[in-house]
C-alpha positions in Angstrom: 149.2 176.2 -43.1 152.9 177.0 -42.9 154.9 178.2 -45.9 156.3 174.8 -46.8 152.9 173.3 -46.8 151.5 176.2 -48.8 154.3 175.8 -51.4 153.5 172.1 -51.8 149.8 172.9 -52.0 150.4 175.6 -54.6 152.4 173.3 -56.8 149.7 170.6 -56.5 147.0 173.2 -57.4 148.8 174.3 -60.5 149.4 170.7 -61.5 145.8 169.9 -61.0 144.6 172.9 -63.1 147.2 172.4 -65.9 147.3 172.9 -68.8 144.9 175.7 -67.9 147.0 178.6 -66.5 146.1 180.1 -63.2 146.7 183.7 -62.2 148.8 184.8 -59.2 145.8 186.8 -58.0 143.5 183.7 -58.1 146.1 181.7 -56.2 146.6 184.4 -53.6 142.8 184.4 -53.0 142.7 180.6 -52.9 145.4 180.4 -50.2 144.5 183.6 -48.2 147.7 185.5 -48.9 148.6 188.7 -50.7 149.5 188.7 -54.4 153.0 189.8 -53.6 153.4 186.8 -51.2 152.1 184.5 -53.9 154.6 185.9 -56.4 157.4 185.2 -53.9 156.0 181.6 -53.5 156.0 181.1 -57.2 159.5 182.3 -57.5 160.6 180.0 -54.7 158.9 177.1 -56.5 160.9 177.9 -59.7 164.1 178.2 -57.7 163.4 174.8 -56.2 163.1 173.2 -59.6 159.4 173.0 -60.0 158.8 173.3 -63.8 156.6 176.4 -63.9 155.8 178.3 -67.0 154.1 181.7 -67.4 151.5 182.5 -70.0 151.1 186.2 -70.7 147.9 188.1 -71.5 144.6 188.9 -69.7 143.7 185.2 -69.5 147.2 184.1 -68.8 148.8 182.9 -65.6 151.1 180.1 -64.3 151.1 176.4 -65.0 153.2 173.3 -64.4 154.9 171.3 -67.2 153.7 167.7 -66.7 156.5 165.8 -64.8 154.7 162.6 -64.2 152.7 163.9 -61.3 155.7 164.5 -59.1 157.1 167.8 -57.8 160.8 168.3 -58.6 163.2 169.9 -56.1 166.8 170.8 -56.9 168.2 169.7 -53.6 171.2 167.3 -53.3 170.9 164.1 -51.4 173.1 165.6 -48.6 170.8 168.6 -48.3 167.7 166.4 -48.0 169.4 164.1 -45.6 170.3 167.1 -43.4 166.6 168.1 -43.3 165.5 164.6 -42.5 168.0 164.4 -39.6 167.0 167.9 -38.3 163.4 166.8 -38.2 164.2 163.6 -36.4 166.3 165.6 -33.8 163.4 167.8 -33.0 160.9 165.0 -32.0 158.6 166.4 -29.4 159.2 170.0 -30.4 156.4 172.3 -31.5 155.3 171.5 -35.1 157.5 168.4 -35.1 154.6 166.3 -36.4 154.2 168.7 -39.3 157.9 168.7 -39.9 157.9 164.9 -40.1 155.0 165.0 -42.6 156.8 167.6 -44.7 160.0 165.6 -44.6 158.2 162.6 -45.9 156.5 164.6 -48.7 159.9 166.0 -49.7 161.4 162.5 -49.9 158.4 161.2 -51.9 158.8 164.1 -54.4 162.5 163.3 -55.2 163.5 161.5 -58.3 164.1 157.8 -57.7 167.9 158.0 -57.8 168.0 160.9 -55.3 165.5 159.2 -53.0 167.7 156.0 -53.0 170.8 158.1 -52.2 169.0 159.8 -49.3 167.8 156.5 -47.9 171.4 155.2 -48.0 172.8 158.2 -46.2 170.0 158.2 -43.5 170.7 154.4 -43.1 174.3 155.3 -42.0 173.2 157.4 -39.0 172.5 156.1 -35.5 171.0 157.9 -32.5 170.3 157.1 -28.9 166.6 156.7 -28.1 166.6 159.4 -25.4 163.5 159.9 -23.2 162.4 163.5 -24.0 159.4 164.9 -22.1 156.6 165.8 -24.5 153.0 166.8 -24.4 150.2 164.5 -25.6 149.7 164.9 -29.3 146.2 166.4 -29.0 147.4 168.9 -26.4 150.4 169.8 -28.5 148.4 170.3 -31.6 146.0 172.6 -29.7 148.9 174.7 -28.3 150.5 174.9 -31.8 147.2 176.3 -33.1 146.9 178.7 -30.3 150.3 180.2 -31.0 149.8 180.1 -34.8 146.5 181.9 -34.6 147.4 184.1 -31.6 144.6 183.0 -29.4 143.8 182.4 -25.7 144.0 178.8 -24.7 142.5 177.2 -21.5 144.8 174.7 -20.0 144.9 172.3 -17.1 148.4 172.5 -15.7 150.5 170.6 -13.2 153.5 172.4 -11.9 156.9 170.9 -10.8 155.5 170.4 -7.2 152.4 168.6 -8.4 149.9 171.4 -7.8 147.1 171.5 -10.4 145.5 174.6 -11.7 143.2 175.7 -14.5 144.4 178.8 -16.4 143.5 181.0 -19.4 146.7 181.7 -21.2 147.5 184.1 -24.0 149.6 181.9 -26.2 152.5 183.9 -27.5 155.3 181.5 -28.6 157.5 178.6 -27.6 160.8 178.3 -25.7 163.3 175.4 -25.6 164.9 175.1 -22.2 167.4 172.5 -21.0 164.6 170.3 -19.7 162.2 170.5 -22.5 159.9 172.8 -24.5 157.7 175.5 -23.0 154.7 177.6 -24.0 155.5 181.3 -23.6 152.3 182.9 -22.4 150.6 185.6 -20.4 148.7 183.9 -17.6 145.3 185.4 -16.9 145.2 183.6 -13.5 148.5 185.3 -12.3 148.2 188.4 -14.5 151.8 187.9 -15.4 154.1 186.2 -17.9 154.7 182.5 -17.4 156.4 179.5 -19.0 154.4 176.3 -19.1 156.3 173.1 -19.8 154.4 171.3 -22.6 154.5 167.8 -21.0 152.9 169.3 -17.8 149.8 170.6 -19.7 147.2 167.9 -19.1 144.4 169.4 -21.2 144.2 172.3 -23.6 141.1 173.9 -25.2 141.4 176.6 -27.9 139.1 179.6 -27.5 137.9 182.1 -30.1 139.6 185.1 -28.3 142.5 186.7 -30.1 145.3 188.0 -27.9 146.3 191.1 -29.7 149.9 192.2 -30.2 152.2 190.8 -27.5 156.0 190.8 -28.0 157.5 187.3 -27.7 160.7 188.4 -26.0 159.0 190.8 -23.6 156.6 188.0 -22.6 159.4 185.5 -22.3 161.4 187.7 -20.0 164.7 186.7 -18.5 165.9 183.2 -19.0 169.4 181.7 -18.3 171.7 182.0 -21.3 171.3 183.6 -24.7 168.2 182.8 -26.8 168.0 182.8 -30.6 165.4 182.5 -33.3 165.8 179.5 -35.6 166.8 180.6 -39.1 
């Protein structure tokens, strides 16, 4: 579960439990994070406009003021539109399906007037239906999980010359090249770092083996042009 999904889930959990307050410690245990992380999540929800209240005392905690069952976010129509367009532009990228679901949740959570304004702005944008190479959804979800959990993944791979191999790969991260998205990994077959273009992965099976601490940039190695981490 990424942070945006967790924030949404925390808000829903508080709303479900209200008017009974829930402590930050209980929420932290429920979502598998530290109390300090949960405190930051709760502060982020308040900053986003979710109507949280704090109840002091030993039996106190946090709750949500009833807002008709809908989360409230203090984002402008332009800001939400920018997020919707950014998600659309990353179709085929790692976690793009999750991004699309989060984008729809955000739009559903907006007040009616804001949602109409976003729909109108989005309706003024046109894009070309470009053919972007992408992995099958089942393969991509498996690779996303391998990177998220830091695990070894077994793949059937077809290289640029059509040669087929089976490899055990330590999934470290993702890289966006000029011709598509790649898995950054340490290949057990070659005992070396490798990039695997996602659409050339024919099959992927997640293993239980954790990869340990591998540096993303060291495993990526040299690539043409500068690379950045999305903010």
